TIGU-256854 format. One line per 5 residues: their letters; for each residue x, y, z of C-alpha. Coordinates in Angstrom, 1 decimal, always signed. Layout:
% residues N
a> X/Y/Z  ...
This chain:
% residues 85
mdlpd> +0.5/+3.2/+70.5  +3.9/+2.7/+69.1  +3.4/+0.5/+66.0  +5.8/+0.7/+63.3  +4.5/+0.3/+59.0
lsdla> +4.6/-2.9/+59.0  +2.1/-3.3/+55.1  +5.5/-5.2/+53.4  +3.9/-7.7/+54.3  +0.6/-7.4/+52.5
lpgtt> +0.9/-10.3/+50.7  -2.0/-13.0/+50.8  -0.4/-16.1/+52.2  +2.4/-14.3/+54.3  +2.4/-16.3/+57.6
iaira> +3.5/-14.0/+59.8  +5.6/-15.0/+62.8  +5.1/-13.2/+66.2  +6.4/-12.9/+69.7  +3.0/-12.0/+72.2
tpkaa> +3.7/-9.7/+75.8  +0.2/-9.8/+77.2  -0.5/-7.5/+80.0  +2.5/-5.1/+79.2  +1.6/-1.8/+80.0
rerii> +0.6/-0.2/+76.9  +0.6/-1.7/+73.3  +3.1/-1.6/+71.0  +5.1/-3.7/+68.6  +8.7/-3.5/+67.7
readg> +10.2/-5.7/+64.5  +13.6/-5.9/+65.4  +16.6/-6.0/+63.1  +16.9/-9.9/+63.2  +13.4/-10.2/+61.8
tirvy> +11.2/-10.7/+65.0  +8.3/-9.3/+65.5  +7.0/-8.3/+69.5  +4.3/-7.6/+70.1  +2.5/-6.4/+72.9
vtavp> -0.7/-6.2/+74.2  -2.3/-4.5/+77.7  -5.3/-7.1/+77.3  -5.0/-10.3/+79.5  -4.2/-14.0/+78.6
eggka> -7.2/-15.7/+79.2  -11.0/-16.7/+77.3  -8.7/-15.6/+74.3  -8.3/-11.9/+74.7  -4.7/-11.6/+74.0
tkavr> -5.1/-12.9/+71.1  -7.3/-10.9/+69.8  -5.2/-7.5/+70.4  -2.8/-9.7/+68.8  -4.6/-10.2/+65.6
qlmak> -6.1/-6.8/+65.8  -3.1/-4.5/+66.8  -1.4/-5.9/+63.5  -4.2/-5.7/+61.4  -4.0/-1.6/+61.9
aigva> +0.2/-1.9/+61.5  -0.1/-3.5/+58.1  -3.0/-2.2/+56.7  -5.6/-5.0/+56.1  -9.2/-6.6/+58.3
ptrlt> -8.5/-8.2/+61.4  -10.4/-11.4/+59.9  -8.2/-11.6/+56.9  -5.4/-12.6/+60.0  -5.5/-16.7/+60.1
lirge> -3.9/-17.6/+63.3  -2.2/-20.8/+62.7  -0.2/-22.3/+65.3  +0.0/-20.9/+69.2  -3.6/-19.9/+70.0
tardk> -2.3/-20.3/+73.9  +1.3/-20.1/+73.8  +3.3/-17.3/+73.3  +4.9/-17.4/+69.8  +2.2/-17.0/+66.9
vfrld> +2.3/-17.9/+63.6  -0.5/-16.1/+61.5  -1.3/-16.0/+57.8  -2.5/-13.0/+56.1  -5.5/-14.5/+53.6
């Protein structure tokens, strides 16, 4: 699994905008030069499975529990915004 160190985002109240890609070949996170975070998960986008996988992968990269990431916007969209509680 290809996970960058996103521990700099581990501040309470931080909002994190990501671009999710479900049904990817492998799970990984890419932080582009402009600051965009792209999350690739193998889960299918039905019944919230991909969103749950994105939350778990992001939490692992940040170094926090998945329950500390709250989805603010984008439950069924590829562009999602999480808040770290």
